[in-house]
C-alpha positions in Angstrom: 22.7 0.4 -6.1 22.5 4.1 -5.5 19.0 5.5 -5.7 18.9 8.6 -7.8 15.2 9.6 -7.7 13.0 9.3 -4.7 10.0 11.2 -6.1 8.6 8.5 -6.2 11.4 5.9 -6.0 11.0 2.8 -8.1 11.2 0.7 -4.9 8.3 2.5 -3.3 6.2 2.0 -6.5 7.1 -1.7 -6.8 6.3 -2.4 -3.1 2.9 -0.6 -3.5 2.1 -2.6 -6.6 3.0 -5.9 -4.8 0.8 -5.0 -1.8 -2.1 -4.3 -4.1 -1.7 -7.6 -5.9 -1.6 -9.5 -2.6 -4.8 -8.0 -1.2 -6.6 -11.3 -1.1 -3.7 -13.0 0.7 -3.5 -10.2 3.2 -7.3 -10.4 3.7 -6.9 -14.1 4.8 -4.6 -12.9 7.6 -7.1 -10.3 9.0 -9.4 -11.4 11.8 -13.1 -10.9 10.9 -12.3 -8.5 8.1 -11.4 -8.5 4.4 -10.0 -5.9 2.0 -12.6 -5.2 -0.6 -10.6 -2.7 -2.6 -7.3 -0.9 -2.9 -7.0 2.4 -4.8 -3.6 3.9 -5.3 -1.8 7.1 -6.2 1.6 5.8 -7.4 2.7 9.1 -9.1 3.0 11.2 -6.0 6.3 11.7 -4.1 5.4 8.9 -1.6 3.0 6.4 -3.1 -0.3 6.1 -1.2 -2.6 3.1 -1.0 -6.2 3.6 0.1 -7.8 0.4 1.4 -11.5 -0.2 1.9 -12.0 -2.9 4.5 -15.2 -4.6 5.5 -15.8 -6.3 8.8 -18.1 -9.3 9.5 -20.8 -6.9 10.6 -20.7 -5.3 7.1 -19.2 -2.0 8.4 -16.7 -0.3 6.1 -13.4 1.0 7.3 -10.8 3.0 5.5 -7.0 2.7 5.8 -4.3 4.6 4.2 -0.7 3.3 3.7 2.0 5.7 2.6 5.3 4.2 1.4 8.4 6.2 2.1 11.9 5.1 1.2 14.6 6.6 3.4 17.5 8.2 1.5 20.6 6.0 1.0 23.3 6.4 3.6 26.6 7.5 2.2 
């Protein structure tokens, strides 16, 4: 299927939503850390997820994940 719109693409948004829904399962894979929240901006050109992660010492860490779909090759 040819992608017509990349700003944002439906695939970028869908993947971002799936990552957000799986935050608890992802947390179980982190060593000595857990994701306590994910905020998102799904309307922008490349959806952005802001993760707040807490380690076992109680320290808070911030991560940002930007989803970028490459244009289809002709």
